[in-house]
NUVEXTOR-135381 format. One record per atom (N, C-alpha, C, CB): x, y, z; residue number from 1. Coordinates in nm, 3 decimals. Glycine has a CB too. Example, Ala and Ser with C-alpha at 12.3 -4.5 7.8 and 13.67 -1.06 7.14 Angstrom:
<recs>
        u        v        w    n
    1.319   -0.569    0.780    1
    1.230   -0.450    0.780    1
    1.320   -0.330    0.780    1
    1.131   -0.447    0.905    1
    1.285   -0.225    0.708    2
    1.367   -0.106    0.714    2
    1.290    0.003    0.787    2
    1.408   -0.060    0.572    2
</recs>
This chain:
<recs>
        u        v        w    n
    0.258    0.178    1.446    1
    0.370    0.248    1.384    1
    0.334    0.280    1.238    1
    0.500    0.162    1.391    1
    0.349    0.405    1.202    2
    0.316    0.445    1.064    2
    0.439    0.436    0.975    2
    0.258    0.588    1.061    2
    0.421    0.381    0.856    3
    0.530    0.372    0.759    3
    0.473    0.382    0.618    3
    0.611    0.241    0.777    3
    0.562    0.403    0.523    4
    0.521    0.406    0.382    4
    0.484    0.264    0.340    4
    0.634    0.464    0.291    4
    0.391    0.253    0.249    5
    0.353    0.122    0.196    5
    0.475    0.052    0.138    5
    0.244    0.137    0.089    5
    0.562    0.127    0.073    6
    0.683    0.068    0.012    6
    0.779    0.011    0.115    6
    0.755    0.173   -0.071    6
    0.765    0.050    0.241    7
    0.855    0.003    0.347    7
    0.802   -0.120    0.422    7
    0.880    0.114    0.446    7
    0.680   -0.159    0.391    8
    0.621   -0.274    0.460    8
    0.696   -0.403    0.424    8
    0.472   -0.288    0.425    8
    0.698   -0.497    0.519    9
    0.763   -0.626    0.498    9
    0.661   -0.725    0.442    9
    0.825   -0.679    0.630    9
    0.711   -0.839    0.392   10
    0.623   -0.945    0.341   10
    0.523   -0.988    0.447   10
    0.706   -1.065    0.294   10
    0.399   -1.003    0.408   11
    0.289   -1.049    0.494   11
    0.251   -0.950    0.604   11
    0.327   -1.179    0.557   11
    0.313   -0.832    0.605   12
    0.277   -0.732    0.705   12
    0.141   -0.672    0.669   12
    0.387   -0.621    0.715   12
    0.062   -0.642    0.771   13
   -0.071   -0.586    0.749   13
   -0.084   -0.453    0.821   13
   -0.179   -0.682    0.797   13
   -0.176   -0.372    0.772   14
   -0.200   -0.245    0.836   14
   -0.323   -0.178    0.777   14
   -0.079   -0.154    0.823   14
   -0.347   -0.055    0.822   15
   -0.462    0.023    0.776   15
   -0.410    0.150    0.710   15
   -0.559    0.057    0.895   15
   -0.462    0.180    0.591   16
   -0.420    0.300    0.519   16
   -0.462    0.423    0.599   16
   -0.482    0.303    0.375   16
   -0.365    0.509    0.630   17
   -0.391    0.629    0.710   17
   -0.390    0.757    0.626   17
   -0.289    0.640    0.820   17
   -0.302    0.761    0.526   18
   -0.288    0.884    0.448   18
   -0.242    0.850    0.307   18
   -0.188    0.982    0.516   18
   -0.300    0.920    0.210   19
   -0.260    0.904    0.070   19
   -0.234    1.045    0.017   19
   -0.371    0.829   -0.016   19
   -0.122    1.062   -0.049   20
   -0.089    1.193   -0.106   20
   -0.203    1.239   -0.197   20
    0.045    1.188   -0.185   20
   -0.241    1.364   -0.183   21
   -0.358    1.422   -0.252   21
   -0.362    1.391   -0.402   21
   -0.359    1.571   -0.234   21
   -0.248    1.400   -0.469   22
   -0.244    1.381   -0.615   22
   -0.276    1.237   -0.657   22
   -0.108    1.419   -0.667   22
   -0.271    1.143   -0.564   23
   -0.293    1.002   -0.597   23
   -0.428    0.947   -0.553   23
   -0.186    0.919   -0.536   23
   -0.499    1.021   -0.471   24
   -0.621    0.966   -0.409   24
   -0.720    0.908   -0.509   24
   -0.690    1.073   -0.330   24
   -0.750    0.979   -0.615   25
   -0.849    0.931   -0.712   25
   -0.796    0.808   -0.787   25
   -0.886    1.043   -0.813   25
   -0.668    0.814   -0.825   26
   -0.608    0.702   -0.900   26
   -0.611    0.572   -0.820   26
   -0.464    0.736   -0.937   26
   -0.569    0.575   -0.695   27
   -0.564    0.452   -0.617   27
   -0.700    0.411   -0.561   27
   -0.465    0.467   -0.503   27
   -0.793    0.505   -0.553   28
   -0.929    0.470   -0.508   28
   -0.992    0.370   -0.604   28
   -1.018    0.597   -0.496   28
   -0.962    0.383   -0.733   29
   -1.011    0.290   -0.833   29
   -0.955    0.150   -0.815   29
   -0.978    0.339   -0.970   29
   -0.846    0.138   -0.738   30
   -0.786    0.007   -0.708   30
   -0.834   -0.046   -0.574   30
   -0.632    0.017   -0.709   30
   -0.923    0.030   -0.510   31
   -0.975   -0.012   -0.379   31
   -0.893    0.039   -0.262   31
   -0.981   -0.160   -0.372   31
   -0.791    0.119   -0.289   32
   -0.705    0.169   -0.181   32
   -0.755    0.307   -0.138   32
   -0.556    0.175   -0.226   32
   -0.810    0.312   -0.017   33
   -0.861    0.437    0.040   33
   -0.824    0.441    0.188   33
   -1.017    0.450    0.020   33
   -0.826    0.559    0.246   34
   -0.795    0.568    0.389   34
   -0.897    0.485    0.466   34
   -0.797    0.717    0.438   34
   -0.849    0.418    0.568   35
   -0.933    0.332    0.650   35
   -0.938    0.187    0.604   35
   -1.070    0.386    0.654   35
   -0.887    0.159    0.485   36
   -0.889    0.022    0.431   36
   -0.774   -0.061    0.487   36
   -0.883    0.025    0.277   36
   -0.801   -0.188    0.513   37
   -0.698   -0.280    0.557   37
   -0.620   -0.326    0.434   37
   -0.759   -0.402    0.635   37
   -0.487   -0.335    0.448   38
   -0.401   -0.368    0.335   38
   -0.293   -0.465    0.382   38
   -0.338   -0.240    0.272   38
   -0.254   -0.559    0.296   39
   -0.151   -0.657    0.330   39
   -0.049   -0.664    0.218   39
   -0.214   -0.796    0.356   39
    0.078   -0.661    0.256   40
    0.187   -0.674    0.158   40
    0.200   -0.820    0.116   40
    0.321   -0.621    0.217   40
    0.191   -0.844   -0.014   41
    0.204   -0.981   -0.066   41
    0.346   -1.004   -0.117   41
    0.101   -1.007   -0.179   41
    0.393   -0.921   -0.210   42
    0.530   -0.936   -0.261   42
    0.590   -0.800   -0.288   42
    0.532   -1.023   -0.389   42
    0.722   -0.796   -0.282   43
    0.798   -0.676   -0.319   43
    0.906   -0.724   -0.415   43
    0.861   -0.602   -0.192   43
    0.911   -0.663   -0.531   44
    1.013   -0.702   -0.628   44
    1.141   -0.622   -0.602   44
    0.963   -0.680   -0.772   44
    1.253   -0.687   -0.611   45
    1.380   -0.618   -0.584   45
    1.412   -0.515   -0.693   45
    1.494   -0.720   -0.574   45
    1.505   -0.431   -0.663   46
    1.556   -0.332   -0.758   46
    1.448   -0.235   -0.805   46
    1.616   -0.402   -0.878   46
    1.375   -0.180   -0.714   47
    1.276   -0.075   -0.742   47
    1.159   -0.121   -0.827   47
    1.344    0.041   -0.811   47
    1.128   -0.249   -0.816   48
    1.013   -0.303   -0.890   48
    0.884   -0.276   -0.817   48
    1.031   -0.452   -0.914   48
    0.773   -0.323   -0.872   49
    0.643   -0.297   -0.810   49
    0.622   -0.379   -0.683   49
    0.532   -0.327   -0.909   49
    0.523   -0.337   -0.605   50
    0.480   -0.412   -0.488   50
    0.340   -0.466   -0.519   50
    0.481   -0.322   -0.357   50
    0.307   -0.580   -0.462   51
    0.174   -0.638   -0.478   51
    0.110   -0.643   -0.341   51
    0.181   -0.782   -0.544   51
   -0.009   -0.585   -0.331   52
   -0.080   -0.579   -0.203   52
   -0.218   -0.644   -0.216   52
   -0.093   -0.434   -0.154   52
   -0.273   -0.682   -0.102   53
   -0.406   -0.739   -0.097   53
   -0.500   -0.640   -0.029   53
   -0.405   -0.876   -0.023   53
   -0.607   -0.602   -0.101   54
   -0.708   -0.511   -0.048   54
   -0.843   -0.571   -0.084   54
   -0.692   -0.365   -0.106   54
   -0.928   -0.593    0.016   55
   -1.061   -0.650   -0.008   55
   -1.054   -0.779   -0.090   55
   -1.150   -0.549   -0.079   55
   -0.963   -0.868   -0.054   56
   -0.947   -0.997   -0.123   56
   -0.904   -0.984   -0.269   56
   -1.076   -1.074   -0.116   56
   -0.854   -0.868   -0.309   57
   -0.807   -0.844   -0.445   57
   -0.659   -0.808   -0.442   57
   -0.889   -0.732   -0.514   57
   -0.582   -0.868   -0.531   58
   -0.440   -0.832   -0.542   58
   -0.424   -0.717   -0.639   58
   -0.356   -0.954   -0.587   58
   -0.343   -0.621   -0.598   59
   -0.319   -0.503   -0.679   59
   -0.170   -0.476   -0.683   59
   -0.396   -0.380   -0.624   59
   -0.120   -0.443   -0.800   60
    0.021   -0.411   -0.817   60
    0.038   -0.260   -0.826   60
    0.079   -0.480   -0.942   60
    0.134   -0.208   -0.751   61
    0.162   -0.063   -0.750   61
    0.310   -0.040   -0.776   61
    0.120    0.001   -0.616   61
    0.339    0.064   -0.851   62
    0.478    0.104   -0.870   62
    0.535    0.157   -0.739   62
    0.490    0.211   -0.980   62
    0.665    0.148   -0.723   63
    0.731    0.191   -0.600   63
    0.708    0.340   -0.573   63
    0.880    0.162   -0.608   63
    0.704    0.421   -0.678   64
    0.681    0.565   -0.660   64
    0.545    0.594   -0.599   64
    0.694    0.636   -0.793   64
    0.445    0.517   -0.639   65
    0.311    0.533   -0.582   65
    0.309    0.480   -0.439   65
    0.205    0.459   -0.668   65
    0.370    0.365   -0.416   66
    0.373    0.305   -0.282   66
    0.445    0.395   -0.181   66
    0.441    0.169   -0.287   66
    0.535    0.480   -0.229   67
    0.605    0.575   -0.141   67
    0.514    0.686   -0.091   67
    0.724    0.636   -0.215   67
    0.400    0.705   -0.155   68
    0.311    0.817   -0.122   68
    0.185    0.772   -0.048   68
    0.272    0.890   -0.249   68
    0.185    0.645   -0.005   69
    0.073    0.590    0.073   69
    0.129    0.551    0.210   69
    0.007    0.465   -0.001   69
    0.064    0.601    0.315   70
    0.112    0.577    0.451   70
    0.015    0.483    0.523   70
    0.128    0.709    0.529   70
    0.074    0.384    0.592   71
   -0.003    0.278    0.654   71
    0.031    0.268    0.803   71
    0.024    0.143    0.584   71
   -0.071    0.252    0.887   72
   -0.051    0.223    1.029   72
   -0.038    0.072    1.038   72
   -0.171    0.278    1.118   72
    0.083    0.026    1.070   73
    0.114   -0.118    1.069   73
    0.080   -0.178    1.206   73
    0.264   -0.144    1.034   73
    0.020   -0.297    1.202   74
   -0.012   -0.368    1.327   74
    0.115   -0.431    1.380   74
   -0.122   -0.476    1.304   74
    0.137   -0.415    1.511   75
    0.260   -0.473    1.567   75
    0.235   -0.605    1.634   75
    0.322   -0.378    1.667   75
</recs>
């Protein structure tokens, strides 16, 4: 099932399927690229950032950026 990164639940894992064109270079520097496995670590309430795990590294993303990354979630 494909969903936005911002919609993932705690500890949910998946594979990055699509990143909005305008963000690809910016998030590539954080290790987030299509085909990469990603895990949701924390989501802050009230439109705060999300923290994800990519290649054993924790990365924090703003909710606006997380809305533009699509992940195929493992069921």
